[in-house]
C-alpha positions in Angstrom: 91.9 -17.3 32.7 95.6 -16.3 31.7 96.1 -14.0 28.4 99.0 -15.8 26.5 100.5 -14.4 23.6 99.9 -17.0 20.4 102.6 -17.8 17.7 99.6 -16.0 15.5 100.0 -13.0 17.5 103.7 -12.8 17.1 103.6 -13.2 13.7 100.5 -10.3 13.2 102.6 -8.2 15.1 106.2 -8.6 13.9 107.6 -9.9 16.6 110.9 -11.7 15.7 110.5 -15.5 17.2 114.0 -15.6 18.6 113.5 -12.8 20.5 110.7 -13.6 22.5 110.1 -16.1 25.1 106.9 -17.2 27.2 106.9 -19.5 29.6 104.8 -21.1 32.7 107.0 -20.6 35.9 106.0 -21.9 39.4 106.6 -19.5 41.9 109.7 -21.7 43.5 111.8 -20.6 40.5 110.4 -17.3 40.0 111.7 -16.2 43.2 115.1 -17.5 42.5 118.5 -16.7 41.3 116.8 -17.3 37.6 115.4 -13.9 38.1 117.0 -10.2 39.5 113.3 -8.2 38.8 114.0 -4.7 38.8 111.2 -1.9 38.6 112.8 1.0 36.2 112.1 4.7 37.5 110.1 5.4 34.5 107.2 2.6 36.0 104.4 4.2 37.7 104.9 3.5 41.6 103.3 0.5 43.3 99.7 1.5 43.6 97.7 -1.9 44.8 94.7 -1.3 47.2 94.3 -3.7 50.2 91.2 -4.9 48.3 93.2 -6.2 45.7 95.9 -7.9 47.9 93.3 -9.3 50.1 91.8 -10.8 46.9 94.9 -12.9 45.8 95.0 -14.2 49.0 91.5 -15.0 49.3 91.6 -16.6 45.5 94.9 -18.8 47.2 92.7 -19.7 50.1 89.8 -20.8 48.1 92.1 -23.4 46.0 93.3 -24.8 49.3 90.0 -25.4 49.8 89.0 -26.7 47.1 92.2 -29.5 47.7 92.6 -30.5 44.1 96.1 -30.6 42.5 95.3 -28.0 39.6 97.6 -25.3 38.9 96.7 -21.8 40.0 97.6 -19.0 37.5 98.2 -15.3 38.8 98.2 -13.8 35.3 101.5 -12.8 33.0 104.7 -10.8 33.6 106.6 -8.8 30.9 109.9 -8.6 31.0 112.9 -6.9 29.1 115.7 -9.7 29.7 118.6 -11.1 27.8 119.0 -14.7 27.5 121.8 -16.1 29.7 121.2 -13.4 32.3 118.9 -12.8 35.5 118.8 -9.3 35.3 114.9 -8.4 34.3 113.2 -5.2 34.0 109.4 -5.5 35.0 107.7 -3.9 32.4 104.5 -5.4 33.2 103.5 -7.2 36.5 105.2 -4.9 39.1 101.7 -4.8 41.4 101.8 -8.8 41.2 105.1 -9.2 42.0 105.1 -6.6 44.9 102.3 -8.3 46.3 103.5 -11.4 46.5 107.0 -10.1 48.0 104.7 -9.1 50.4 102.6 -11.8 51.1 106.0 -14.3 51.4 107.3 -11.8 53.9 104.4 -11.6 56.0 104.1 -15.4 56.1 107.8 -15.4 56.7 107.6 -13.2 59.8 104.7 -15.4 61.4 105.3 -18.3 61.2 106.9 -20.2 64.0 108.4 -23.2 61.9 112.1 -22.0 61.6 112.5 -24.1 58.4 109.9 -22.8 56.8 110.7 -19.5 57.8 114.5 -20.0 56.2 113.0 -21.2 52.9 110.5 -18.4 52.9 113.1 -16.0 53.1 115.1 -17.4 50.3 112.2 -16.9 48.0 112.4 -13.1 49.2 116.2 -12.3 49.0 119.1 -14.2 47.4 121.3 -15.6 50.1 124.3 -15.2 48.0 126.4 -18.1 46.7 129.8 -17.1 46.5 131.1 -20.2 44.3 128.6 -19.1 41.9 129.5 -15.3 42.4 126.2 -14.4 43.5 125.6 -11.3 46.1 123.3 -11.4 48.9 120.4 -9.0 47.7 116.8 -8.4 47.4 114.8 -10.7 44.8 112.8 -7.8 43.4 114.2 -4.2 43.6 111.6 -1.6 43.8 111.6 2.2 42.0 114.4 3.9 43.6 112.2 5.9 45.7 110.6 3.4 47.2 113.8 0.4 46.9 115.5 1.1 50.1 112.2 1.5 51.8 110.9 -2.0 50.7 114.5 -3.6 51.4 114.4 -2.5 55.2 110.8 -3.0 56.4 109.3 -6.1 54.0 112.2 -8.1 52.7 114.5 -8.2 55.2 113.8 -10.9 57.6 111.9 -10.0 60.6 110.7 -6.1 59.4 107.1 -6.6 59.0 106.4 -6.3 62.8 108.1 -2.8 62.2 106.5 -2.1 58.8 102.8 -2.5 60.7 104.1 -0.4 63.5 105.2 2.8 61.5 103.8 6.0 62.0 102.0 7.7 58.9 104.9 10.5 58.9 107.7 8.0 58.4 105.7 6.8 55.0 107.5 9.5 52.6 105.5 8.1 49.3 102.0 6.7 48.4 103.6 3.8 47.4 104.9 3.1 50.9 101.9 3.8 52.3 100.2 1.2 49.8 102.9 -1.2 51.2 102.5 -0.7 54.7 98.1 -0.9 54.2 98.5 -4.0 52.1 100.9 -6.0 54.6 98.5 -5.1 57.4 95.5 -6.7 55.4 97.4 -9.7 54.6 99.2 -10.2 58.1 95.4 -9.7 59.8 94.5 -12.8 58.0 97.3 -15.2 58.1 98.5 -14.4 61.4 95.1 -16.0 62.9 95.6 -18.8 61.0 97.5 -22.2 62.1 100.5 -23.4 61.1 99.5 -26.3 59.0 97.2 -23.7 57.2 100.3 -21.4 56.9 102.6 -23.9 55.7 99.8 -25.5 53.3 99.5 -21.6 51.8 103.6 -21.5 51.4 103.1 -24.9 49.6 100.3 -23.9 47.0 102.3 -20.2 46.4 105.8 -22.2 46.0 104.4 -25.2 43.5 101.1 -25.1 42.3 101.2 -21.1 41.9 102.4 -20.0 38.1 103.1 -16.7 36.4 103.6 -16.8 32.8 106.9 -15.0 32.2 107.1 -13.2 28.5 110.6 -11.6 28.2 112.4 -10.1 25.0 115.4 -8.1 25.1 114.0 -5.0 23.1 111.9 -2.5 25.0 109.9 -1.6 22.0 108.9 -5.2 21.6 108.2 -5.8 25.4 105.9 -2.8 24.9 103.8 -4.2 22.0 103.3 -7.3 23.8 102.3 -5.6 26.9 99.5 -3.9 24.7 98.1 -6.7 23.5 98.2 -8.8 26.6 96.9 -6.3 29.2 94.1 -5.3 27.9 92.3 -4.5 31.5 95.4 -2.2 32.8 96.8 1.0 31.8 99.1 0.7 28.6 102.9 1.6 29.0 102.6 4.8 27.1 105.1 6.3 24.7 106.2 8.3 27.2 107.3 5.8 30.0 109.4 4.4 26.8 111.5 7.6 26.5 111.5 8.2 30.1 113.6 4.8 30.1 115.8 5.8 27.6 116.5 9.4 28.8 117.0 8.0 32.3 118.8 5.3 31.9 121.5 7.1 30.1 122.1 9.1 33.4 124.6 8.1 36.4 122.3 7.2 39.2 122.2 10.1 41.5 121.3 12.2 38.5 118.4 9.4 37.0 117.0 9.6 40.3 116.5 13.1 40.5 115.3 13.4 37.0 113.0 10.7 37.7 111.6 12.5 40.2 111.3 15.8 38.2 109.7 14.0 35.4 107.1 12.4 37.4 106.2 15.8 38.8 105.9 16.8 35.4 103.5 14.0 34.8 101.5 14.5 37.9 100.8 17.8 37.5 99.3 17.7 33.8 97.9 14.1 34.3 99.0 11.5 32.4 96.4 12.5 29.0 97.5 16.0 29.5 101.7 14.8 29.5 101.2 12.6 26.4 99.5 15.3 24.8 102.6 17.6 25.7 104.8 15.3 23.6 102.7 15.8 20.4 103.1 19.2 21.0 107.0 18.8 21.3 107.5 16.8 18.3 105.4 19.7 16.2 107.9 22.2 18.0 111.6 20.3 17.5 110.2 18.6 13.7 108.2 21.6 12.7 105.8 19.3 10.6 103.0 17.3 11.0 103.1 13.5 12.4 103.4 11.4 9.8 104.0 8.0 12.1 102.9 6.7 15.6 104.9 8.8 18.4 106.7 6.2 19.6 108.9 5.9 16.0 109.1 9.5 15.8 110.1 10.9 18.6 113.3 9.5 19.0 114.7 10.5 16.0 113.2 13.9 15.8 113.6 14.9 19.6 115.4 12.7 21.7 118.5 12.0 19.2 119.4 15.8 20.1 120.0 15.1 23.4 121.1 11.6 23.7 123.5 10.1 24.9 125.4 13.1 26.6 122.3 15.8 26.8 119.4 13.5 28.5 119.6 15.4 32.1 119.6 18.6 30.0 116.5 17.4 27.8 114.3 17.0 31.5 115.8 20.4 33.0 115.4 22.5 29.8 112.5 20.7 27.9 110.0 18.7 30.0 110.5 20.9 33.0 109.7 24.1 31.2 107.1 23.0 28.6 105.1 21.3 31.3 105.4 24.4 33.1 103.7 26.5 30.0 101.2 23.7 29.4 99.8 24.0 32.9 99.6 27.9 32.2 97.9 27.8 28.9 95.6 24.9 30.6 94.6 26.3 34.2 95.0 30.1 32.5 97.3 30.7 35.5 100.3 32.9 33.9 101.8 35.1 36.7 103.7 38.1 36.1 103.4 41.7 38.4 101.8 43.4 35.5 99.9 41.9 32.7 99.0 38.5 33.4 95.3 39.0 33.2 95.8 40.0 29.2 97.8 36.9 28.4 95.3 34.3 30.7 92.4 36.2 28.8 93.8 34.8 25.8 94.5 31.4 26.9 90.7 31.6 27.6 89.6 32.8 23.9 91.8 30.1 22.4 90.4 27.0 24.6 87.2 27.6 22.9 88.5 26.5 19.6 87.5 23.1 18.7 91.5 22.4 17.6 94.4 23.1 19.8 96.9 22.6 17.0 98.0 26.4 17.7 99.3 24.9 21.2 103.1 24.1 20.4 103.4 27.8 19.1 101.6 29.0 22.6 104.1 26.7 24.3 107.2 27.9 22.2 106.2 31.8 23.3 105.8 30.8 27.1 109.3 28.8 27.2 111.1 31.4 25.4 109.6 34.9 26.3 107.5 34.0 29.6 109.0 36.9 31.2 107.8 39.3 29.2 104.1 39.7 29.5 103.6 42.9 26.9 105.4 40.8 24.4 102.9 37.5 25.2 99.9 40.0 24.6 100.8 41.2 21.5 102.3 37.5 20.6 98.9 35.6 21.6 96.5 38.6 19.6 98.7 37.7 17.0 98.3 34.1 17.1 94.2 33.9 18.2 94.1 36.4 15.0 95.5 33.5 12.7 93.8 30.6 14.5 90.4 32.6 14.5 90.8 33.2 10.6 91.5 29.2 9.9 88.8 28.6 12.3 86.2 30.7 10.6 87.1 29.6 7.0 87.5 25.6 8.0 90.7 25.3 7.0 91.3 21.6 7.3 94.1 20.2 9.4 97.1 19.3 7.2 97.4 23.3 5.8 96.3 24.1 9.1 99.3 22.4 10.6 101.5 23.4 7.9 100.8 27.1 8.6 101.9 26.5 12.2 104.9 24.4 11.5 105.8 27.7 8.9 105.1 29.7 11.8 107.5 27.9 14.4 110.5 28.0 12.0 110.4 31.6 11.8 110.2 31.8 15.3 113.0 30.0 15.8 114.7 31.9 13.6 114.2 35.1 15.3 111.7 36.8 13.5 109.1 37.1 16.4 106.1 39.2 16.3 106.7 40.0 12.6 106.6 36.4 11.3 105.2 36.5 7.8 103.3 33.1 9.1 101.4 35.6 11.4 100.1 37.6 8.4 96.5 37.1 6.3 96.8 38.1 2.7 94.0 39.8 0.9 92.5 36.5 -0.2 92.7 35.2 3.5 91.0 38.6 4.6 88.2 38.6 1.9 87.1 34.7 2.7 87.2 35.4 6.6 84.9 38.3 6.1 82.6 36.7 4.0 82.1 33.7 6.3 81.3 36.0 9.3 78.8 38.3 6.6 77.2 35.0 5.5 75.3 31.8 7.3 77.5 31.5 10.1 78.4 27.6 10.3 77.0 25.9 13.7 80.6 24.8 14.6 81.9 28.1 14.7 79.1 30.6 15.9 79.8 29.8 19.5 83.2 31.3 19.5 82.4 34.4 16.9 79.5 35.5 19.3 81.6 35.1 22.7 84.3 37.4 21.0 81.7 39.8 20.1 80.0 40.2 23.4 83.7 40.5 24.8 84.2 43.8 22.5 80.6 44.7 23.0 81.2 44.9 26.6 84.9 45.6 26.7 84.3 49.0 28.7 82.7 47.1 31.4 84.9 44.3 31.6 83.5 40.6 31.1 84.1 36.9 32.2 82.3 33.5 31.0 82.2 31.3 33.9 79.0 29.8 32.9 78.6 25.7 33.0 76.1 26.5 30.1 76.6 28.7 27.1 74.2 28.2 24.2 73.3 30.3 20.8 69.7 31.0 20.5 68.2 32.4 16.9 66.2 35.7 17.5 64.1 35.3 14.0 63.3 31.1 14.5 64.7 28.6 12.1 61.2 27.1 11.8 58.6 29.3 12.6 54.8 28.9 12.7 52.7 29.6 9.9 50.8 31.7 11.4 52.8 33.2 13.6 54.3 37.2 13.7 57.7 35.9 12.1 56.1 35.1 8.5 54.3 38.4 8.3 57.5 40.1 9.3 60.0 38.1 6.7 59.0 36.6 3.7 60.7 33.0 2.8 63.8 35.0 1.1 64.5 37.1 4.1 64.0 34.1 6.5 66.6 32.2 4.3 68.9 35.1 4.1 68.8 36.2 7.5 67.9 33.5 9.9 71.6 32.0 10.3 73.7 35.0 10.4 75.7 36.8 13.3 72.8 39.8 13.5 70.0 37.1 14.1 72.1 35.4 16.8 72.0 35.5 20.5 73.7 34.0 24.0 71.9 32.6 26.5 72.7 30.8 29.8 70.3 28.1 29.6 69.4 24.7 27.5 67.7 25.7 24.2 64.1 25.5 24.2 62.6 24.2 20.9 59.0 25.4 21.9 59.8 29.2 23.3 61.6 29.3 20.0 59.2 30.0 18.4 57.4 32.3 20.5 56.7 36.3 18.9 59.6 38.7 19.4 57.9 40.7 22.6 57.0 37.4 24.4 60.6 35.5 23.7 62.0 38.5 25.1 60.1 38.2 28.2 59.8 35.1 29.0 63.2 33.5 27.3 65.9 36.2 26.4 65.7 37.5 30.3 66.8 35.9 33.1 64.8 35.7 36.3 66.5 38.6 37.7 65.2 40.5 34.5 68.5 40.8 33.3 71.1 38.6 31.1 74.9 38.1 31.7 75.8 38.7 27.5 75.8 42.2 26.2 75.3 41.0 22.8 71.4 39.5 24.2 71.2 42.8 26.1 71.1 44.6 22.8 67.9 42.5 21.6 66.4 43.3 24.6 66.6 46.9 23.8 64.9 46.7 20.6 61.0 47.0 20.1 60.9 45.2 17.1 62.6 42.7 15.0 62.7 43.5 11.3 64.9 42.9 8.4 65.8 46.5 8.3 66.8 46.1 12.2 68.7 43.3 11.2 70.7 44.6 8.2 72.0 47.3 10.4 72.8 45.2 13.4 74.6 42.8 11.2 76.7 46.0 9.9 77.4 46.7 12.8 78.6 43.1 14.4 80.6 42.1 11.6 82.3 45.4 11.4 83.5 44.9 15.0 85.0 41.7 13.9 86.5 43.5 10.9 88.4 45.6 12.9 89.3 43.4 16.0 90.9 40.9 13.8 92.0 43.5 11.2 90.5 42.0 8.6 
């Protein structure tokens, strides 16, 4: 079933009708002088597996067996193409066009029919026509990394046997390996067919097999069309669009090098992380909350500073160093001769927060002061204090982002560690202290307790690599009526102490609702103590040293723990 763009969809998505063309095109017209297909360098590499390539051939084989004259649709291709010109950038459909080219080339090189071989070769390679000014060239040009390989070992007449015999070390990219694998799979099938069967396949490919060609001269429109049509695939992301604009403004040699650098950065972060990086870059440059989608704002707020004359600088001075900084924060692998462990510890603490709007400032610091671990230690101490205070006070997103935007402005102005945005005013300090000394919000408990545990264990050092860390109440939330807890704590005292810091501990195990109601001695022995008789958390070890759990014990413990945090965060 072909997924067409309907007239209603065109109006709903505000695509001007005069810009959009959609036609059902037989393959003999697809692979003709009407189209000069090019895979832009910003596209992902060819990646179809043998199973997908062979399935395409199997479907065609089954269509042959049915013997009807019904058309066979292969889906859609989305192009950026001006009317009246053959040049067409492939936005969606690279995998199908590449696999079809491999299949046509395999058929061409196995057939014994010279006339058929010549016709198939004309579908793969434009033979050139001097009268029309057409040069001899392949009808499909892959990305620059693989284009020469694809021409030499697939598209040139007689090239396929050489491709099949290539050693593994001759294949430089995953795309080249996929080309060879798929060519072998297709060759294995059609090489044992009769000449009549191969001719029938060539005929159904040429005249009865159709692609829906959707073309628009506008890259943004092509992206929107692709998003609607290709619900099964991976959408072309805004970062791909930005890459097209950056690489498109460079000369061929620089374009190839920058495309490789861009792809290395994307591969290092992963597609999701790379997209996240661009959201942070917008914040670093615009210093305000995003108001529209990234695709609309980023070109004006960031790219306009580098295009058209500084495209290479954007890749080398923005994408590469910020991608490296992002990876260091995410993977906690900042390195330096001295002091790296302190910086990485801050990354680990900040990662425990349930928001990441602190990241733009962190990226800025690594990009501009990455060689000074002592400065970074002080910077991240200040950043974590600010982030923790807003986290504990449950400050909403907009004022949080506004605060970080102001911090970025002050950092750009050179105010550094003395930036006023770092400082908490008297009201912010008082509210943070009050939140810590009262009932602790469920969303902040784990972070606060982990920070406390670090402080308590500072003399011996502490790391938290447990797969599971949970928060447990010593005084249960719902004690049984006849239990020890109802005798030690009256209703008011239970309401006052149950959800406060002094009554909370950390465990590296799943919560057990039944164990939660044990009396204190049993809870210590059966629930708070590990199999070896010890626990990995200093906070919990303190509780094990208590012989009883009473309001007085809790009052003293609460004062001590909150005091530790007040000192640590200078509240």
